[in-house]
N, C-alpha and C positions, 0 to 999 in steps of 0.2 A: 479175702473174697467178700462178695456182697453180703452184708449182714442180713439175717433172716428178718423179713418184714420191712426191709429198707425201701421206702417209697421212691418212685421216680426213675430208678435205674433201668436202662434198656441196653441191648447189645446189638451191634452191627458187626458184620464179618468181612474182613478183607479177602482179596482173591486168594491169598495163601491160607485162608481159613483161620487166621488169627483174629481174636475178638477185640472189639473196641467198646468200652463201657462209656455210656453217655447219659445225660439227663436233660430234660427240657423244663424250664420254669418260665413264669410270666404269662403273658396273654396268649391263649391257645391259637387265636386267629391273628396274632400280631405279626409284625415284620420280623422274619427270622434273622437272627444274628448269632454267629459262632463266637465264643469267647475262649481264646487260647490261654491257658494258665502259664504261670511262671516256672522257674527252675530253682528248687524242686517245687512241684505243685500237683494238683489234681482237679477233677471236675467240681470238687466241693469248695474250691478256692473263693476268695473274696469277690462278691458280686452284689449288685443292688438287691434290696428286698423285693419280694414279689409284688407288693403294692406299688412300688416305684416302677417296676417293669410294666405292670398293667397300665399305669398312668402314661408311660411313654409309648405304649402300644408295641412292646417288644416281646417276641418269643425267643428266649435266650437258650442256646444250645451249648453245653459244656461237655467236654469229653476228656478222659484220661489218655495222654499220649502213651504209646506203647511202653510197657514196663512199669508204669505208674498205676497205683490203685488196683482196679479190676481189669485193666487192659493187658492182654498178653504181650510179652516182650517181643520186639523185633530188633534183634541184635544187629548192629552195624547200620542202623537206619541213618539217613541223612536228613537235613532240614527240609529238603525238597519233598521228602516222603510224606510230609504233613498234608500235601495236596490230595494224595490218595486217601488219607484218613478222612478228611473233610468230605471228599467226594462220596465215600462209602456211607457215611452217616447221613449226608444230604439225600442220597438216593433212597436210603432206608426210610427216611421221613417224607419222601416224595416232594422235596424242595427243588424247584427249578432255579430260583434266584435267591441270593442271600448276601448279607454283609458279614464282615469278619473283623474282630478286634483281637489284638494280642498284647499282653503285658509282660514286660521284662523278657525272659527267655522265650515267651510265646510270640514276641514281636516278629522275629525273623521267620517263624513258621507261618504267621499270618501273611507276610509279604510273599512267601513262597507260593501261596495260593493265588495271589494276584498275578504272578509271573508264569504260572503253569499253563502251557498251551491248551491242555485239555479241560481246564477248569475255569480259567480267567473270565470267559464269556458269561459265566454264571455268577460272578462276584461283582456286586454293585459298588461297594465301597469297602475300604480297608483302613483301619487305624492301628498304628503301632505305638504303644506307650512305653517309655523308658526302655527301649529296646537296644539291641547290640548291632554293631556292624560286623562284617566278616573279619575273622582274625588275621587274614592276609590283606586287609584293605590297604591299598597304596596311600602314602602320605598321611597315615593315621598311626599314632603311637597307641596301640590297642589298650595297654595297661595304664597309660597316663591318666591320673586323676581317680583311679580305682582304689578302693580301700584294700588293705593288706590281706584281709580274709578272702576276698574274691580273687585277688591276684594269686594267692596260693591255691584256691579252689579250682581256678582255670589253668593251673599248671605253668605259670610263668617260669621260664628257665628249665622246664622239664620236657625235653624232646621225647622221652620215653613215656608212652601213654600208660604203661603199667603203674607208674608213680602217681599219675592223676587218678587212676582207678582206685588205688589203695587209699589215697587221701579221701576220696568220696565215700568209700566203704567205712572208713574210720568215723567220718562225720555222720553218716547214716546210722551206724550202730549207736552212737551217742544219742542221736535224735530218737531212735526207736525205743530206747530205754526210758526216755522222757522227752516228748516233743517240745516241751517248753525250753529245753536246753538249746535247741537250734535257734529258737527265738531270742534267747538270752545272748547267744553268740552273735547273732545279727545286731542286736541292740548295742553291743559293745563297739560296733563299727559304725554306728549311725551318726549322722550329723544332727544338729539341733532340730533342723526342719523335720527329719524323719522321726526323731524321738517325740516331737510334738504330736505327730499323727498316731504313733504307737501308744501314746498315753491312754487311748480309748480301750477300756477293758474288753469290750465286745470284739474289737478288731484283733486284739492279742489272742483271745480265745479262738476266734475264727482261723487265724493263722496257725496256731498250734494244732487245731483239729485237721487243717489242710495238710500239714506236714505228716501227721500221724497216718492219715488216709493215703497219702502219696507213697509212703514207705512200708505199707503193710505187707507187700509181697517182696520186699527187699530193696536194695539200692539201685536196681537195674535201670529204672527210668531216668534217675538222676545221672547215672554214669553215661547212659546213651545220649542224653541231652547235651551234657558238657562236651563229650567227644564230637558230637555232630556240630555244635556251635564252633568248636575250635578247628575243625577241618573245612575243606571246601564244601560250601552249602549245596552244590550241585544244581543251582539255578542261576539265571542271569537277571539281575535287577533291571537291566535295560529292556527286558521284555514286558515290564509293567507299563501299560498304556493308560495314563491318567485321563485321557479323553473318554475311555470306556469304564475304567475302574478308578474312582477317585480315591486319593490317598491322603491321610492326615498323619503327621508325625508329631507326637507330644513328648516333652521331656521337662523334668524339673531341673532348674539351673544348678542346684546344689547336690545332685545325685552323685554318690561315690560308689554305688554298686554297679551301675552301668553309666559311665560318664556321658555328659551331654554331647561331647565331641563325636560320639558314635552316631547319634541321631543327626547332627549337623552333616556328617559325612554322607549318611544315607540320603538326606534331602538334596545334596548336591548331585547325586547320581540318579535320582528319580525325577525327571523333568515334570513340572506341574504339581508336585507334591506340596502340600501346605505344612509348614513347620511352625510349631508353637513351642516357645521356651518360656516356662513359668518361673518368674523371679521369686525367690524365697521358698521354692518348693524343692523336693528331693524325690527319692525313689518311690516311697510308699504313698505319696500324694496322688499317684496314679489311681489308687482305689477310689478316692473322693471324686476324681475326674470322670469316672465311668458313666454316670448318668448323663452328663453333658456330651460325652463322646458318643454314647448310644443314640442320643437325640440327633446328632449330626449323621451318624451312620444310617439312620432310618428316614432322613429327610427326602423329599421328592428328588428324583434323579435330575430334574431340570432346574433345581434350585441353584442359585448363583453360588459359586465357590471362588474364593480369592485365588489369584494366580500364585505361582511359586514365590514364596517370600519367607523371611525369617521374622516372626513376630515375637517380640519380647513383651510378655504380659506381666502386669504388675501383680504383686502379692495379693492374695485373697483378703477380703475384709476380715479383720480380727486377727490377722497374722502379724 
């Protein structure tokens, strides 16, 4: 539950009276942007420091998806249900229009908002970083290029969902005893590109704190996330109209947690989406990309955007 005296935490309530915990950081009068956390994750997840958000003019809204942190569980939720969560929090804050970014497991949930008939007219821009494609995506080998830990975690070869649930419970129990263990497990699967990013002690500490916060109420958010990502998402990517809601898809070329083939597949199914593939980058490089992505998300709506394309960007200076 929320720690006594914890600043910044607010609650909004869904139509079923389940609560959603959220917080707002950055510029109070800035451009509102929702940031959807990864899997597992929480509203406390990696994000730019307040001074960076102020400089960018961003009012950043993060929330715990149901079952994580201080949000009530919504068992059986689908990826499409994220649109209702965002709608409830946006209404609670009195926001008419806003942008959305989603990282990793949060990417599909961000795209769901852009496709939702009742919400998409309020979403100005969407960015999905190192996200996933639907598990039943035609012409895509969903597990190809994915590291063994994620292959097991997403239940490859396990048609029985109970086996997936038990595997997540096991991992969550290990992480709850010491959140650093989950980070250690992840590091064992990382490419050199990701290890270079995770060398930063501040980021390691932030990730460990995020995992601890996400799993305080149990493994349920993680379980429901994985099951939702693995079954039908319950929304149509074809409903995303990039002439109304601009879409950027970013991925590190060396990602083995969510392979870049997933984002390439998404780009081919969202006409007008801008695809960026970062050479020499992997999964956790998305954290460093956030300030630049936030700048794009809050640009003037009439700013020029490149047409649908596949841009291979060179490695960052110093890599």
